N, C-alpha and C positions, 0 to 999 in steps of 0.2 A: 475497897473493897467489894462494891456494884461492879465496876472497872477489872478487877479481876476476874473473874466470875464469871464476865461474862466473856471472856475473852478465852478462856478456859472452855468453859462448851463451846465457844469457836472453832476453838483450835481442835480439841473432839469431835466434832459435828464432820469438820474436813477430814480427817485424819480415816474416819470412816468412808466420808461416800467418797476418799482414794480411794480406801480398803475395796470395796464395793463395784467399783470401776474398773477395779484389778482382775478382782473376781468375773465378773458379764463380761472382760472380753479372754476367759480360756474355754476353750472348749473341753467338756468333762474328758478325762482320761478314760486311758482302758483301750478295755476288749470290744467290740460288738460284734450283735449279728445280724444281717437286714431281716426287719419282718414285714413289713410293707413299703408301696411306695406305688404313687403315680407321676407318670410319666407324661409328657407332652402330647406325645402323640399316640393312644388310647389301643395299644397292642400289647396285651400280657401275653407274660413269660411265667411259666412257672419256675417259682423257686422252692418250692419244698424238697427237690431233689439236688440241691445247688448249695454248697455256704457259701454264704458270701460274707463278709465278714469286712470290720474297717476297727483299726487301731490307732489310735491317738495317741503322742507320748508326746512330755512335758514340754521337747522340744523346738516345738510349732511343726513339727513332719506325722504322716500321720500314712495308711497301706494298708494292705490286705489279699483278701482273694476276692477276685471277681465271677468265679465261676467255673474259666478258663482259665485265668492269668494271675498273675499277680499285681498288683498293684504299687505306689506309693505318690507321696507329693508334698504340700506344704501346706500349709493354714497359719494365716493373723488375723490383725482387726486394723483398718482403714477407716477413723470415723464411725468405731464401733460397729463398722458391717464387718460382716463374717469375708476374709478372701480369703478360700480355694485355688492355689496352683499350681504350677511345673507339676500337673499328672500325666503320668508315666505307667509303664504297663509292659510287661512280658508282651511276647510277640509270637505265642502256640496257638495255631491254629485247631477251630471245635468247630461245633455243627453250627449251622448257621443261625440257626436262634440262638444262642451263645452268646457269637460274637455280636452280634444286631445288641444284644439286652446289656452286652457292658459297651458299646459306641455310646448306644441310651443312660448306661448307668456314669459310665464318665464322666460328659455333658451334666448332666444335670447335677453331679457334685462338683464340678468348676464353676457351676454356677451358681451355685447355693450361695445365699447373700445372710442368710437368717439361720436360727438352728434354737431347737425349745428344748430342754429335757426335766421329764416330772416320773418317779415311783420306775426308774430303771428302763424311761422310751428314750432314746434323742431321737431328733426331726431334724433333717438339713432341708431348708428353703428354698429356689428360685419362688420369689412370688411374681415376679413377671409371667410367670408362664405357669403357677400352681403346681409346677414339681417338687416331691420330694423326697426323701428316702426316710424312712424309718428303722431307727435299731433296736432292736431291747440289749440290755445289756448282758455278755457272756456271762457263763459260771465258765468260772476262777478253775482251771486245774489243775484237778488233784496231782500232788508233790510223788513224784515216787516216793515206796517203799525201801526204809531204810533194810540192807541186808547186814548183818550181825556175822 
């Protein structure tokens, strides 16, 4: 009886740890809006007039608006390390400051290997440069009213 109980406990703990590992290797899905950042190059770009977003899908895809352009890419995990790859964007021309911001944003996004999420705040971090992108959970869009 004791042997069966020990076996059941080990099986349960294994299932719990595998479940946790699966959830630990997923970015929180949904719509996010850039709330703050720190770039390796200490250049300040005002973000209060731009809507910079990050949409994370369950299929390993991400994308959003980066100020002037729309971007996309893929994410996954290798050995429990976040890997964002294949980042691409449209090629609309904007003012020089916005274009510099976008390039630095894409570089920081691609270099992020860590993330944290708490209280509706998602932070993607490049620990080598201490650069990060901090997003707040975007308010859900209100559905269109029904016409009778």
